[in-house]
C-alpha positions in Angstrom: 22.7 -2.0 -13.7 21.0 -5.2 -15.0 17.4 -5.1 -16.3 16.3 -7.5 -13.5 17.6 -5.1 -10.9 15.9 -2.2 -12.5 12.6 -4.1 -12.4 13.0 -5.0 -8.8 13.7 -1.4 -7.9 10.7 -0.2 -9.8 8.4 -2.7 -8.1 9.8 -1.8 -4.7 9.2 1.9 -5.4 5.6 1.1 -6.5 5.0 -0.8 -3.3 6.5 2.0 -1.2 4.2 4.6 -2.7 1.3 2.3 -2.2 2.2 1.8 1.4 2.4 5.5 1.9 -1.0 6.0 0.4 -2.6 3.1 2.2 -1.0 4.3 5.5 -2.5 7.7 5.0 -5.9 6.2 4.3 -5.5 3.9 7.3 -4.5 6.8 9.5 -7.6 8.7 8.4 -9.8 5.7 9.4 -7.8 5.1 12.6 -8.2 8.7 13.7 -11.9 8.7 12.9 -12.1 5.4 14.9 -10.4 7.1 17.9 -12.6 10.2 17.5 -15.8 8.1 17.7 -14.4 6.0 20.6 -17.1 4.5 22.7 -14.6 3.0 25.1 -13.8 -0.1 23.1 -11.4 1.6 20.7 -7.8 1.9 21.8 -4.6 3.3 20.3 -3.6 -0.2 19.5 -6.7 -0.9 17.4 -6.2 2.4 15.6 -2.6 1.4 14.9 -3.7 -2.0 13.6 -6.1 -0.1 11.2 -3.2 2.1 10.0 -0.9 -0.8 9.5 -3.5 -2.8 7.7 -4.1 0.2 5.4 -0.4 0.4 4.7 -0.1 -3.3 3.9 -3.2 -3.2 1.7 -2.0 -0.1 -0.2 1.5 -1.6 -0.7 0.1 -4.8 -2.1 -2.5 -3.1 -4.3 0.2 -0.9 -5.9 2.6 -3.8 -6.3 0.1 -6.0 -8.0 -1.1 -3.1 -10.1 2.5 -2.4 -11.2 3.0 -6.1 -12.1 -0.3 -6.1 -14.1 0.8 -2.9 -15.9 4.1 -4.5 -16.8 2.4 -7.7 -18.0 0.0 -5.7 -20.2 2.7 -3.5 -21.6 4.8 -6.6 -22.5 1.9 -8.1 -24.4 1.4 -4.9 -26.4 5.0 -4.9 -27.5 4.9 -8.5 -28.8 
């Protein structure tokens, strides 16, 4: 397997983990939002919160991984 493919796989794995963590955090907020419903909150808005958490988590982990790789590359130079 080529080095470029390995890096792509590692970055995808980091984003997947982040999406899982962000989705769990979003689910917590979404459930709390539904529990405190005052009539304006629907399952759709809770789903949007969960999805937004997954996207934010995935992006955060992906950018974090890329930053880690960049810092590691500078240290080895």
